N, C-alpha and C positions, 0 to 999 in steps of 0.2 A: 901674677899680681893683677887685680881688676883694673880695667881701663877707666880713668876719670874722664868722662865725656866732656867736661868743661876744660880739660887740659889741651891746649893747642898743640902739644907735642904729638897728638894723635893724628895730625894731618897726613894724608897719604903721599907717598913718593912714587914717581913713575920709574919703573924698571925697564931698561933697554929701549927707551923711546928713541926714535930716529933723529930727534933734534928738538930744541926748545920750541921752535915755531913751526914744526912740521909734524902734525899728527897723522897726515895722509890717510891711508885706509888701515893702519895698524890698529890692533886691539890692545888696550892697555891692561897690563897686569899690575895690581896694586899691592904694595906691602905697607902695612901700618906700623909705624915706629913703635907703638906701645905694645904690639903683639908680634910674636914670631909668626911667619907664614905657616909653619907647621901647626901651631895652635889655632890660628885663624881658620885654616881650611881643612882641618881634620874633623871628622864626625864627632859631634858633641856627645860626651858620656851621658848627658842628661836624657838623650834619646834612647839609651840602652834599655832594652826590655819593652819598648813601645812597639806596637804593631805598625807595619807599613800600611798606609792608607791610599786608596785609589779613588780618583774621580770617575765614576762610572756613568754619569749622566750630567748634561748641562744644557741650559737654555737661557735665552735673553729675549725679552719682549722688544717690540719696536719702541725706541726712545723718542720723546717729543711731547706733544700735547695729547692727552688721552681723555676719553669720556668716562673711563673706569675710575673707581676709587682705589686706594692703595691695596685694599684686600683683594679686589678683582685683579689688579696687576700682579700681585704676588701669587695668586692662584693660577693665573695664566702661565707664568713662568714655571711654577712648580709642577703643574701637570705636564708641561712640555718636557721638563727635565726628567720626570718619572717615566714618561714615554720613551725618551732617549735612552734611559737606562734599562728599559724593559722591566720596570718595577711597578707598573700600574697594578693596584690591588694587593700589593705585598705590604706586610706590616712594617712600619717604620718605628724605631725605638725613640728617636729624638728629632725634634724640629727646632731649628734656630733661625731667628728672623732678625736681620740687620735693618734698622730704621732709626733715623734721627728724631723726627718731629711730626709723627702722624697726629699727635694731639694738637699741636700748634697749627698745622696746615689744614687738618680736616676735622678736628674734634674727635678723633678715634683713638681709643686706648685698648689694652688687652689684645694687641695685634697678633701675637703668636697664637693665642687660643682661638682667635677668630679664624686664622688660616687653617689650623688643624681641623676645626669644625667644618670649614668650607670644603676641605679636601676629604673629609671623612676618615681622618687618620687616628682618631681616638683608639686606644688610650696613650698614644705617644706623648712623651713629655714635651712641653712647649716653653720656649724662652725667647724673649726679645732682647737683643743686644744693642745698646746705644753707646756709640763712641764717636759722636758728631759725624763728620764726613768720612770717618774710618769705620763706621758701623758695619758695613758689609764685610770688610776684611776681618774685623773682630769676630763677627758671627761665624765666618769660615774657620777661624782659629779655634773657636769653641767647638765647632762640629768636628774638626780634625782631632782635637784632644779627646772628645768622647769616643771616637772610633779607635784611635791609637791606644787609648788606655784599656780598651776592652769593655768599656761600659755600654757601648752601642755597636750593634752589628750592621745597622743601616740608619744613616742620618740624612735628613734633608736640610740644606742650608739655603735660605732665600733672603734676598735683600730688595728693598723697594722704597720708593718715595713718590708721593703725589704732590707736586709743588705748584702747579698752575691754578690751584683752587683759590689762591690769594693773589693780590696785585704784586707787581714787581717790587714795589716799595716794601710791602709787608713781607715778601719772601726774603728780601735783603736784610730786614730787621731780624727775622727768625734765624737766618744763617749767622748774623753778627752776634747772636746771643751766645755763641760758643767762645767768643773772645773773653779775656779777663775783664771783670767789671771796671778795673782802673783804665784799661784801654778803651773799653766801650764808652766810658764817660767822656772820653776825648773825641768821640765820633768815629772810632776805628771800625772799618768794615774789612772783609777779606780783600776786595779789590784795592782798597787804599794801602793795605800792607804789601800787596803784590807790586803796586807802583813804587813804594819806597824801596823794596828789594831790588826791583829792576834798575832804578836810578843809581843805587849804591853799587850794583854789580857793573853797570856800564862805566861808572866813574873809576872803579878800581881796576878793571880788566880791559878796558878799551873795547868792549863788545860793541858791535854795530846794531843800530835799530833794525836794519835789514835782516840780521841774523835771527832775531826774535820773530820777525814777520815770516821768515822762512819756515819756522816751526808751525805756525798757523797754517801756512800754505800746504805743508806736508800732511798735517793731520786732516785738513779738509779733503785733500786728495785721497787719503786712506778712507775717510768717512764716505766718500762718494762710491767706494767699492763695497761698503757694508750696508746691506739692506735695512739693518736695524738702527743705523745711525740717525740722529736727529737732523743733521745737516748733510744733504746730498749734493751740495754745490761746491764746485772747485773755485778757488779764489787766487788772486795774484798778490805779489808783494805790494804793488800799488794800492790794491783794495785795502790791505791791512793798514798801510801808512796813511791812507786818506779817510779811514773810518773815524768816527767821533772819539775824542779823548774821553776816557773814563777816569783814569788815575795816572797822570803824566809820569812816565812817557808811554804808558800802555793805553791801547785804544780798544774799541769794541771787539774787533776781531782777535784780540789777544786773550779774551776771556771765554770761559765755557758758558753755556746758556742755562736758564732755569728749565728743568726737565721733569717729565713724568716717566716712570719706567721701573722694571723689575728684572731680576735675574735669579737663577736657582741652580744648585748643584746637588747631586746625590753622591754621598760618600759611603764607602764600604771597605773592609779590610782586604788587602791584596791577597792574603792567604785563602780567601773564600772565592776567588775568581778563577775561571778556567785557566790552566797553566799555559796554554798556547796563545791566549789573548794578549794583544799589545795594549798595555794599560798606561794611563797617565797617573803617575805616582807623585804624591807630595814628598819631595826629596828633602826640603828644608823649610822651616818657617821661623821667623823671628819678630819680636815686637819690642818697642822701646818708647820712651818719652823724652821730652825736653821741657824747658821752662815754659810756663803758660804765657808769659809776657816776653816780647822781643827785647825789651830793655834790659832784661836780666841775662841775656845771652852774651857770651864773650865775643862773638862775631855774628852780626846779623846776617851775613852771607852764608853761614853754615847751618845745616839742619842735622843736628846730632842724632835726633830720633831716627832719621832715615839711615844714617851711616851705621849706627849701632844695631838697628834691626837687620840691616843688610849683612853686617858681620855675623850676627847670630844665625841667620838663614844660610849663609855660605858655609859656616862652620858645620852646621848640622848636615847639610847636603854633601859636604866634602868637595866643594867646587870653589873656583875663584871667579871674579868678575869676567875674565876672559873666556870662561867656558859658556857663558850665557849667549844664546843665539837670537833671542827675541825678548822684548820687554814691554810691559804696559806700565807707564808711570802716571802719577797723579798731576796732570797738567791743568789744574784749575785756571792757571794763567800760563802763558808761554814761558815766562821766566822760571817757573817751577820745574818744567821739564829739564831745563838746563841745569839748575842747581841739584836736583835729584840725580841726574845722570852722573854728576861729579861725586856726590856723596856715596853712591853705590859702587864707585870705583871704575866706571866705564871710561871716564876721562879725568885727567888731573884738574885740580882747582883752576878756574879761569879759562878752561879750554872747551867746556861743553858747548858754548855758543859757536865756536869755530867748527866743531864737529858737525853741528846742525847745519851751518852755512855751507859746509863742504859736501853735504849730502850723505854723510856716514850713517845717519839714522833713518834714511829713506827705506822704502820697501826693498829696493835692490842694493842697499848699502850693506856693509859688514855687520852692522848692529841695528836692525830695524826696531824702532821704538814707536809704540802706539799705532800698531797696525789696524786697530779697530776704528781709528779716528781720534782716540783719546777722549778725555773729558771735553776737550775743545770742540770736536765735531760730532762725536757720538752722543754727547750730552752727559749731564752730571746729576741724575736723581740720587740725592745724597746717600741713602741707605743701600742703593743698588750698586753703586760704583765698584766697591771692592769685590763683590761677587762677579760682576760683569767682567772685570779685568781678568780674574782667574779663569772665567769661562772662555775668554778670547785666547789666552795662552793654551788652555787645554785643547781647544779646537785647532790651534796652530800646530800643536804637537801631533794631533791626529790627522792633519792634512785636510781639514774640513772648511777652510776659509775662502775657497773659490778664488776670485781674481786677486785677492790681497794675500794669498798664501805665500809663506816664505819657508825656506828649508831650516828646520829646527828640531833639535832633540832635547834641548834644555831651555826653559823659559822662566822669566821672573815677573812678578807683579808687585807693585808698591802702592799701597793705599795709605793716604795721609789723613790724620785727624786734625782738624783745625789748620793752623798755619805752622805745621811742623811740630805741634804740641805732642803728637804721638804718631807712630807709624807701624804698619804691619807689612813685612816683606815675605813673600812666598816664592819658593823655587820649585818648579815642577819638572819632572823628567819622564820621557817616554821609556817604558820598561825595557825596550830592546836597544836603548841607546847607552852605550858604555856599561 
């Protein structure tokens, strides 16, 4: 029986937890009442007959303020990914580009064709994928489908955004355009929604303001170890709490910055790779939507699109939340890392903040989250984010992350479109793991 995502009976239960108030360093296994665990974590029949897809190359540009336009950023990332895959000069069948608003930011359209021409990849097919802030993840899903279905033997997936070409006010208005017209007419912006969510979460679950600040501190610490991150500066709890208010109770250091940047991945069928090579394989991928307006949601503290996309990705991969070793989540604001970690089954509802405050999601914790620095410190060039998240997980599985490296065989990336309006969750596995 299909899950009704608006049915609150689908809330997760914690199995075998050591106590209601003690999450310690235990990893949580989650069972959803509306689905049996066998159905939820068994490989989906819909994937039958599809080819396994490997990420054979990846690259991320330096995030921050760039002198290049979005085409230049995309070309830089793509050439580096092609070089990483040793595919320079090889014919690509398809090119997918994730981008939200190149027209609004720079007056540039025809982005995918421009990139193909810049790289000399004609006659590869070219397609721009726009899914607001989830454009990168959506482009990756399109590239995966092309290779998995047999339509493509080699696909390039790139995501990028040039956001600093306009003022902060103009950038905020462009980003706010993804909100429903009803909400936008009331002055809604993404930071304002995050503030409302944080206030409601704190009121219901008794979360501390220091716990949210701890997420910003963690992600800045991770970003300081990532040479491509926009922010290389470590901060303290006091820095966060004393920074200017943006949307009460959230402050400047709770939010990601406006960013220029790009990332790229090269996808190919596993069957075409050398048998002895350790590969990063797309083990599961899921996508889902939720209502466009928050007022239509049964519970404003839940993000059904994240939960359902996660269910679908877990089911396809044949894993559970407790099998994930490292994750990249869409922390446009600190509160979103908390809520997403709960929706993905890592922690029970109302406990994600406690996990963060206890250090469970730090680099040396049982479940490192946002080892790249996350959107918070790495930066959030809208169309690049979903691709960059997957690149970080792929490089973690390959042991290529230097001082921020963690031990991992299975990783997860969650890219969110809008304020939970849509989500794409990807599970990657190293081929020699399990």
